[in-house]
N, C-alpha and C positions, 0 to 999 in steps of 0.2 A: 349110503355111500354115493359118492357122486358119479355120473355117467361120463365125465370127461376121462378121455385116455391119459393114463399115467405112463410116464417113463421115469427110469432111474436117475438121480441126479447125476452120478458120474456119467451116464451116457448122454445126458444132455448137455452138460459141458463141453464134452467131446464134440457132439453135434453142431453145437453153436460155435466150435472152434475157439473156446476161451483156453482150453487146454489142448495139448498135441495128442495125447493118449488116455485112454480110460484109466489107466493105471495112475496119470497124474490127478485126474479128476477124483479118484478114489482116496488118494492121498490128501486133497484140498479137503474133500468133505470130512474125513476121519481125523483131520488135524483141527476140526472146529472152526474151519474158514467160512463156512458157507450158513447163510440163514435163510428162511423161507417166511415170506409175509403172505398168509393166507386168511381170508375173512377177518382181516382186521388185526389178527394177533401174529406175532413174530415168535420164531423158536430156530435154535440153532440144530442144524442137520448132524445126527450122530453116526449115521450110517449112508454109504453110498449108495444102496439099495432104496432110499427113502424116494417114493413117488411124487414127481412133480408134474402138474397139470398146466394145460395153457390158462392165463388169468394168474397165475402165482407169480410172485414177486420175489427175486433172489437179490441178495446182498453178499459180496465175496471179494477178497482182496485179488487185486488184478494189476499188474504192470506199477507197482509202488502205491497205490490208491485202493479205495473203494469202488467198486463197480456196483450198480444198482439197475437191474433190468427186469423188464415184465417179459414172461414167457408168451410169445404168440404162436408158436409152432412146435412140433416135435420130430418132424420128418428130416433126414440127412439128406441132403444134397451137395451139389458142388460148391466150392466156396462162395461165389455170388449168392446164392440162396441162404446160404447159413445166417448171413445178417437179417434174413426175415424172419428168423426164429426167435427174434427178441426185440422189444423197444427199450431204447437207451434211457433211463430216468434221471440221469445226472443232470442236475439243474431244473428239473420239473417241479414248479412249486406244488403241484396236485400230488407228487409221489408219497405214499405213505411209509415213512421211514421211522414212524413212532416205536420206541421200544428196541431199537438197533444199538443203543449206546450200553 
């Protein structure tokens, strides 16, 4: 087991301000809309309680498109700090999106 701190998927989506409430995060995950890429393999999350860690990559629907981000932090802070919780991978030629289709 990894020593990286883990955080529930619904909580992380809320802390990063991709959803307004944890309930919305839970719904997004339970509807099959969130995929995690870890260690070169991709899988759909089926539970909002699935653990996410720094270094994981997430793909999920956001504002009519597909959002691809790498988790950089887990701490909740003011809105200005929420942007530091992830790196946006859209358009990144090095982003590992194999297996998302």
